[in-house]
A tleap script that builds the chain and sets N, CA, C and O, in Angstrom:
source leaprc.protein.ff14SB
mol = sequence {
  NMET LYS ASN LYS PHE TRP PHE ARG LYS ARG
  LYS GLY ILE ASN SER LYS ASP LEU GLY TRP
  GLY TRP ILE PRO ILE SER TRP GLN GLY SER
  LEU THR ILE LEU LEU PHE ILE LEU ALA ASN
  VAL VAL GLY ASN ILE TYR PHE GLY PHE PRO
  TYR ALA LYS ASN SER VAL ALA ILE PHE LEU
  ALA MET LEU GLY LEU SER ILE ILE LEU PHE
  ALA ILE ILE ALA LYS PHE LYS THR LYS CLYS
}
set mol.1.N position { 31.244 5.518 -10.839 }
set mol.1.CA position { 30.255 6.543 -10.563 }
set mol.1.C position { 29.008 5.898 -9.958 }
set mol.1.O position { 28.524 4.877 -10.448 }
set mol.2.N position { 28.520 6.481 -8.936 }
set mol.2.CA position { 27.346 5.958 -8.232 }
set mol.2.C position { 26.064 6.346 -8.977 }
set mol.2.O position { 25.917 7.482 -9.429 }
set mol.3.N position { 25.153 5.398 -9.096 }
set mol.3.CA position { 23.882 5.653 -9.770 }
set mol.3.C position { 22.963 6.426 -8.839 }
set mol.3.O position { 22.644 5.959 -7.745 }
set mol.4.N position { 22.534 7.617 -9.273 }
set mol.4.CA position { 21.651 8.416 -8.426 }
set mol.4.C position { 20.178 8.165 -8.726 }
set mol.4.O position { 19.306 8.694 -8.037 }
set mol.5.N position { 19.895 7.359 -9.752 }
set mol.5.CA position { 18.519 7.042 -10.105 }
set mol.5.C position { 18.113 5.700 -9.518 }
set mol.5.O position { 18.921 4.775 -9.441 }
set mol.6.N position { 16.864 5.603 -9.108 }
set mol.6.CA position { 16.348 4.359 -8.544 }
set mol.6.C position { 15.446 3.630 -9.524 }
set mol.6.O position { 15.298 2.411 -9.440 }
set mol.7.N position { 14.836 4.367 -10.459 }
set mol.7.CA position { 13.877 3.805 -11.405 }
set mol.7.C position { 14.163 4.316 -12.806 }
set mol.7.O position { 14.884 5.296 -12.996 }
set mol.8.N position { 13.576 3.626 -13.788 }
set mol.8.CA position { 13.523 4.156 -15.155 }
set mol.8.C position { 12.082 4.055 -15.614 }
set mol.8.O position { 11.353 3.147 -15.213 }
set mol.9.N position { 11.676 4.991 -16.455 }
set mol.9.CA position { 10.305 4.985 -16.960 }
set mol.9.C position { 10.156 3.933 -18.043 }
set mol.9.O position { 11.082 3.669 -18.810 }
set mol.10.N position { 8.985 3.344 -18.091 }
set mol.10.CA position { 8.671 2.463 -19.210 }
set mol.10.C position { 8.393 3.331 -20.425 }
set mol.10.O position { 7.981 4.484 -20.296 }
set mol.11.N position { 8.621 2.774 -21.598 }
set mol.11.CA position { 8.497 3.560 -22.816 }
set mol.11.C position { 7.048 3.744 -23.259 }
set mol.11.O position { 6.750 4.694 -23.982 }
set mol.12.N position { 6.156 2.874 -22.851 }
set mol.12.CA position { 4.749 3.032 -23.200 }
set mol.12.C position { 4.186 1.824 -23.915 }
set mol.12.O position { 4.858 0.803 -24.057 }
set mol.13.N position { 2.974 1.944 -24.354 }
set mol.13.CA position { 2.246 0.801 -24.889 }
set mol.13.C position { 2.662 0.434 -26.311 }
set mol.13.O position { 2.434 -0.697 -26.741 }
set mol.14.N position { 3.258 1.349 -27.037 }
set mol.14.CA position { 3.617 1.095 -28.436 }
set mol.14.C position { 5.036 0.579 -28.611 }
set mol.14.O position { 5.558 0.597 -29.726 }
set mol.15.N position { 5.669 0.122 -27.548 }
set mol.15.CA position { 7.030 -0.390 -27.649 }
set mol.15.C position { 7.101 -1.782 -27.042 }
set mol.15.O position { 6.113 -2.300 -26.522 }
set mol.16.N position { 8.292 -2.381 -27.118 }
set mol.16.CA position { 8.480 -3.698 -26.505 }
set mol.16.C position { 8.317 -3.621 -24.995 }
set mol.16.O position { 7.937 -4.603 -24.356 }
set mol.17.N position { 8.599 -2.475 -24.433 }
set mol.17.CA position { 8.516 -2.255 -22.992 }
set mol.17.C position { 7.096 -1.829 -22.638 }
set mol.17.O position { 6.853 -0.661 -22.334 }
set mol.18.N position { 6.171 -2.765 -22.677 }
set mol.18.CA position { 4.750 -2.464 -22.514 }
set mol.18.C position { 4.426 -1.917 -21.140 }
set mol.18.O position { 5.056 -2.277 -20.146 }
set mol.19.N position { 3.455 -1.059 -21.101 }
set mol.19.CA position { 2.928 -0.598 -19.825 }
set mol.19.C position { 3.360 0.800 -19.449 }
set mol.19.O position { 4.139 1.454 -20.142 }
set mol.20.N position { 2.823 1.231 -18.326 }
set mol.20.CA position { 3.169 2.513 -17.744 }
set mol.20.C position { 3.746 2.255 -16.374 }
set mol.20.O position { 3.510 1.200 -15.784 }
set mol.21.N position { 4.483 3.189 -15.874 }
set mol.21.CA position { 5.011 3.032 -14.529 }
set mol.21.C position { 6.517 3.085 -14.488 }
set mol.21.O position { 7.160 3.658 -15.367 }
set mol.22.N position { 7.072 2.481 -13.458 }
set mol.22.CA position { 8.492 2.557 -13.207 }
set mol.22.C position { 9.079 1.165 -13.012 }
set mol.22.O position { 8.427 0.266 -12.482 }
set mol.23.N position { 10.328 1.008 -13.452 }
set mol.23.CA position { 11.060 -0.239 -13.287 }
set mol.23.C position { 12.256 0.075 -12.401 }
set mol.23.O position { 13.010 1.000 -12.703 }
set mol.24.N position { 12.452 -0.670 -11.314 }
set mol.24.CA position { 13.606 -0.384 -10.453 }
set mol.24.C position { 14.916 -0.745 -11.160 }
set mol.24.O position { 15.019 -1.796 -11.791 }
set mol.25.N position { 15.909 0.134 -11.048 }
set mol.25.CA position { 17.218 -0.132 -11.650 }
set mol.25.C position { 18.324 -0.134 -10.599 }
set mol.25.O position { 19.502 -0.253 -10.936 }
set mol.26.N position { 17.951 -0.004 -9.342 }
set mol.26.CA position { 18.939 -0.082 -8.268 }
set mol.26.C position { 18.296 -0.769 -7.068 }
set mol.26.O position { 17.088 -1.003 -7.041 }
set mol.27.N position { 19.120 -1.083 -6.088 }
set mol.27.CA position { 18.582 -1.766 -4.913 }
set mol.27.C position { 17.636 -0.847 -4.139 }
set mol.27.O position { 16.714 -1.325 -3.477 }
set mol.28.N position { 17.856 0.468 -4.216 }
set mol.28.CA position { 16.964 1.399 -3.532 }
set mol.28.C position { 15.566 1.377 -4.145 }
set mol.28.O position { 14.573 1.479 -3.424 }
set mol.29.N position { 15.479 1.246 -5.465 }
set mol.29.CA position { 14.189 1.154 -6.125 }
set mol.29.C position { 13.457 -0.126 -5.755 }
set mol.29.O position { 12.251 -0.113 -5.509 }
set mol.30.N position { 14.186 -1.224 -5.716 }
set mol.30.CA position { 13.576 -2.495 -5.308 }
set mol.30.C position { 13.116 -2.430 -3.863 }
set mol.30.O position { 12.046 -2.941 -3.531 }
set mol.31.N position { 13.904 -1.812 -3.004 }
set mol.31.CA position { 13.531 -1.662 -1.601 }
set mol.31.C position { 12.292 -0.779 -1.451 }
set mol.31.O position { 11.435 -1.047 -0.608 }
set mol.32.N position { 12.197 0.264 -2.259 }
set mol.32.CA position { 11.025 1.148 -2.216 }
set mol.32.C position { 9.752 0.384 -2.577 }
set mol.32.O position { 8.722 0.547 -1.923 }
set mol.33.N position { 9.821 -0.438 -3.602 }
set mol.33.CA position { 8.654 -1.237 -3.993 }
set mol.33.C position { 8.308 -2.246 -2.904 }
set mol.33.O position { 7.133 -2.444 -2.593 }
set mol.34.N position { 9.320 -2.886 -2.324 }
set mol.34.CA position { 9.085 -3.842 -1.243 }
set mol.34.C position { 8.436 -3.157 -0.038 }
set mol.34.O position { 7.503 -3.701 0.553 }
set mol.35.N position { 8.921 -1.974 0.326 }
set mol.35.CA position { 8.337 -1.231 1.444 }
set mol.35.C position { 6.912 -0.783 1.140 }
set mol.35.O position { 6.071 -0.755 2.038 }
set mol.36.N position { 6.629 -0.433 -0.112 }
set mol.36.CA position { 5.274 -0.072 -0.524 }
set mol.36.C position { 4.316 -1.240 -0.289 }
set mol.36.O position { 3.241 -1.068 0.288 }
set mol.37.N position { 4.714 -2.416 -0.738 }
set mol.37.CA position { 3.869 -3.607 -0.559 }
set mol.37.C position { 3.741 -3.948 0.926 }
set mol.37.O position { 2.643 -4.222 1.410 }
set mol.38.N position { 4.857 -3.930 1.640 }
set mol.38.CA position { 4.853 -4.269 3.064 }
set mol.38.C position { 3.997 -3.290 3.876 }
set mol.38.O position { 3.266 -3.709 4.773 }
set mol.39.N position { 4.080 -2.011 3.572 }
set mol.39.CA position { 3.286 -1.009 4.293 }
set mol.39.C position { 1.792 -1.253 4.100 }
set mol.39.O position { 1.008 -1.100 5.037 }
set mol.40.N position { 1.401 -1.629 2.892 }
set mol.40.CA position { -0.017 -1.898 2.642 }
set mol.40.C position { -0.486 -3.168 3.336 }
set mol.40.O position { -1.599 -3.205 3.862 }
set mol.41.N position { 0.336 -4.205 3.348 }
set mol.41.CA position { -0.045 -5.451 4.022 }
set mol.41.C position { -0.124 -5.245 5.533 }
set mol.41.O position { -1.102 -5.642 6.166 }
set mol.42.N position { 0.909 -4.622 6.112 }
set mol.42.CA position { 0.928 -4.395 7.564 }
set mol.42.C position { -0.193 -3.443 7.973 }
set mol.42.O position { -0.844 -3.662 8.994 }
set mol.43.N position { -0.423 -2.403 7.201 }
set mol.43.CA position { -1.517 -1.479 7.505 }
set mol.43.C position { -2.865 -2.169 7.461 }
set mol.43.O position { -3.748 -1.889 8.272 }
set mol.44.N position { -3.013 -3.068 6.512 }
set mol.44.CA position { -4.250 -3.826 6.399 }
set mol.44.C position { -4.449 -4.726 7.618 }
set mol.44.O position { -5.557 -4.823 8.146 }
set mol.45.N position { -3.404 -5.366 8.053 }
set mol.45.CA position { -3.492 -6.239 9.233 }
set mol.45.C position { -3.716 -5.397 10.497 }
set mol.45.O position { -4.546 -5.746 11.337 }
set mol.46.N position { -2.986 -4.304 10.627 }
set mol.46.CA position { -3.066 -3.468 11.823 }
set mol.46.C position { -4.462 -2.884 12.017 }
set mol.46.O position { -4.985 -2.867 13.131 }
set mol.47.N position { -5.057 -2.410 10.933 }
set mol.47.CA position { -6.381 -1.814 11.044 }
set mol.47.C position { -7.491 -2.857 10.999 }
set mol.47.O position { -8.669 -2.501 10.998 }
set mol.48.N position { -7.138 -4.124 10.962 }
set mol.48.CA position { -8.100 -5.211 11.031 }
set mol.48.C position { -9.112 -5.194 9.906 }
set mol.48.O position { -10.318 -5.133 10.148 }
set mol.49.N position { -8.634 -5.248 8.695 }
set mol.49.CA position { -9.484 -5.128 7.510 }
set mol.49.C position { -10.784 -5.935 7.589 }
set mol.49.O position { -11.840 -5.368 7.308 }
set mol.50.N position { -10.771 -7.204 7.948 }
set mol.50.CA position { -12.057 -7.919 7.934 }
set mol.50.C position { -12.974 -7.571 9.110 }
set mol.50.O position { -14.171 -7.855 9.060 }
set mol.51.N position { -12.432 -6.962 10.163 }
set mol.51.CA position { -13.211 -6.802 11.389 }
set mol.51.C position { -13.615 -5.370 11.711 }
set mol.51.O position { -14.584 -5.164 12.442 }
set mol.52.N position { -12.909 -4.384 11.192 }
set mol.52.CA position { -13.194 -2.992 11.537 }
set mol.52.C position { -14.483 -2.517 10.855 }
set mol.52.O position { -14.873 -3.020 9.801 }
set mol.53.N position { -15.116 -1.554 11.476 }
set mol.53.CA position { -16.388 -1.036 10.960 }
set mol.53.C position { -16.191 -0.306 9.627 }
set mol.53.O position { -16.944 -0.534 8.679 }
set mol.54.N position { -15.208 0.547 9.554 }
set mol.54.CA position { -14.924 1.318 8.335 }
set mol.54.C position { -13.678 0.795 7.634 }
set mol.54.O position { -12.892 1.577 7.099 }
set mol.55.N position { -13.498 -0.495 7.632 }
set mol.55.CA position { -12.252 -1.078 7.146 }
set mol.55.C position { -12.002 -0.799 5.667 }
set mol.55.O position { -10.858 -0.555 5.282 }
set mol.56.N position { -13.023 -0.829 4.839 }
set mol.56.CA position { -12.826 -0.596 3.411 }
set mol.56.C position { -12.385 0.841 3.168 }
set mol.56.O position { -11.476 1.087 2.374 }
set mol.57.N position { -13.016 1.785 3.842 }
set mol.57.CA position { -12.638 3.192 3.678 }
set mol.57.C position { -11.215 3.435 4.170 }
set mol.57.O position { -10.452 4.160 3.531 }
set mol.58.N position { -10.861 2.840 5.290 }
set mol.58.CA position { -9.504 2.991 5.828 }
set mol.58.C position { -8.492 2.381 4.869 }
set mol.58.O position { -7.461 2.986 4.577 }
set mol.59.N position { -8.788 1.188 4.382 }
set mol.59.CA position { -7.873 0.523 3.455 }
set mol.59.C position { -7.685 1.341 2.185 }
set mol.59.O position { -6.555 1.518 1.729 }
set mol.60.N position { -8.764 1.841 1.609 }
set mol.60.CA position { -8.658 2.624 0.378 }
set mol.60.C position { -7.911 3.937 0.605 }
set mol.60.O position { -7.148 4.374 -0.257 }
set mol.61.N position { -8.127 4.566 1.757 }
set mol.61.CA position { -7.399 5.799 2.073 }
set mol.61.C position { -5.909 5.523 2.217 }
set mol.61.O position { -5.083 6.265 1.686 }
set mol.62.N position { -5.564 4.451 2.938 }
set mol.62.CA position { -4.147 4.096 3.097 }
set mol.62.C position { -3.512 3.732 1.763 }
set mol.62.O position { -2.382 4.127 1.476 }
set mol.63.N position { -4.242 2.981 0.953 }
set mol.63.CA position { -3.728 2.595 -0.363 }
set mol.63.C position { -3.515 3.824 -1.237 }
set mol.63.O position { -2.487 3.942 -1.904 }
set mol.64.N position { -4.481 4.739 -1.236 }
set mol.64.CA position { -4.340 5.959 -2.015 }
set mol.64.C position { -3.159 6.808 -1.582 }
set mol.64.O position { -2.413 7.317 -2.418 }
set mol.65.N position { -2.989 6.963 -0.265 }
set mol.65.CA position { -1.851 7.745 0.245 }
set mol.65.C position { -0.520 7.083 -0.092 }
set mol.65.O position { 0.441 7.763 -0.452 }
set mol.66.N position { -0.462 5.753 0.023 }
set mol.66.CA position { 0.798 5.078 -0.275 }
set mol.66.C position { 1.115 5.141 -1.769 }
set mol.66.O position { 2.284 5.234 -2.143 }
set mol.67.N position { 0.102 5.093 -2.623 }
set mol.67.CA position { 0.342 5.221 -4.063 }
set mol.67.C position { 0.844 6.623 -4.398 }
set mol.67.O position { 1.769 6.778 -5.195 }
set mol.68.N position { 0.241 7.635 -3.796 }
set mol.68.CA position { 0.687 9.012 -4.029 }
set mol.68.C position { 2.127 9.195 -3.554 }
set mol.68.O position { 2.944 9.780 -4.265 }
set mol.69.N position { 2.440 8.700 -2.362 }
set mol.69.CA position { 3.804 8.807 -1.836 }
set mol.69.C position { 4.798 8.071 -2.731 }
set mol.69.O position { 5.875 8.592 -3.019 }
set mol.70.N position { 4.444 6.862 -3.173 }
set mol.70.CA position { 5.324 6.106 -4.065 }
set mol.70.C position { 5.542 6.855 -5.374 }
set mol.70.O position { 6.668 6.916 -5.867 }
set mol.71.N position { 4.481 7.426 -5.944 }
set mol.71.CA position { 4.596 8.154 -7.207 }
set mol.71.C position { 5.499 9.377 -7.068 }
set mol.71.O position { 6.264 9.690 -7.980 }
set mol.72.N position { 5.413 10.064 -5.940 }
set mol.72.CA position { 6.278 11.227 -5.708 }
set mol.72.C position { 7.738 10.801 -5.609 }
set mol.72.O position { 8.613 11.420 -6.214 }
set mol.73.N position { 7.997 9.752 -4.850 }
set mol.73.CA position { 9.376 9.256 -4.724 }
set mol.73.C position { 9.901 8.807 -6.072 }
set mol.73.O position { 11.020 9.155 -6.447 }
set mol.74.N position { 9.115 8.043 -6.802 }
set mol.74.CA position { 9.553 7.533 -8.101 }
set mol.74.C position { 9.773 8.660 -9.113 }
set mol.74.O position { 10.685 8.587 -9.937 }
set mol.75.N position { 8.948 9.691 -9.051 }
set mol.75.CA position { 9.104 10.811 -9.987 }
set mol.75.C position { 10.457 11.499 -9.797 }
set mol.75.O position { 11.134 11.833 -10.769 }
set mol.76.N position { 10.837 11.703 -8.546 }
set mol.76.CA position { 12.093 12.409 -8.273 }
set mol.76.C position { 13.321 11.508 -8.464 }
set mol.76.O position { 14.429 12.010 -8.648 }
set mol.77.N position { 13.135 10.211 -8.422 }
set mol.77.CA position { 14.266 9.291 -8.549 }
set mol.77.C position { 14.269 8.517 -9.858 }
set mol.77.O position { 14.895 7.461 -9.948 }
set mol.78.N position { 13.570 9.032 -10.885 }
set mol.78.CA position { 13.479 8.353 -12.170 }
set mol.78.C position { 14.433 8.976 -13.169 }
set mol.78.O position { 14.554 10.197 -13.277 }
set mol.79.N position { 15.120 8.082 -13.908 }
set mol.79.CA position { 15.999 8.514 -14.976 }
set mol.79.C position { 15.147 9.059 -16.111 }
set mol.79.O position { 14.224 8.388 -16.573 }
set mol.80.N position { 15.443 10.245 -16.555 }
set mol.80.CA position { 14.636 10.896 -17.601 }
set mol.80.C position { 14.874 10.288 -18.948 }
set mol.80.O position { 14.275 10.718 -19.934 }
savepdb mol mol.pdb
quit
């Protein structure tokens, strides 16, 4: 049977599985996290973080959008 879930939820702060968030349980979940990191690095380089006039605002907006997109994907692909 093919695994349709990409992530599993962490149990929380009161268990051995400390923290909040998602843990990848398939190659698709690992790829999603890798693409999240890569998109932020490439976006930072593309928009010229150290040189652009509004670079901090652009970086924070891109980071916020990518976090929201990642959270939506992880929510729908998380094992309950």
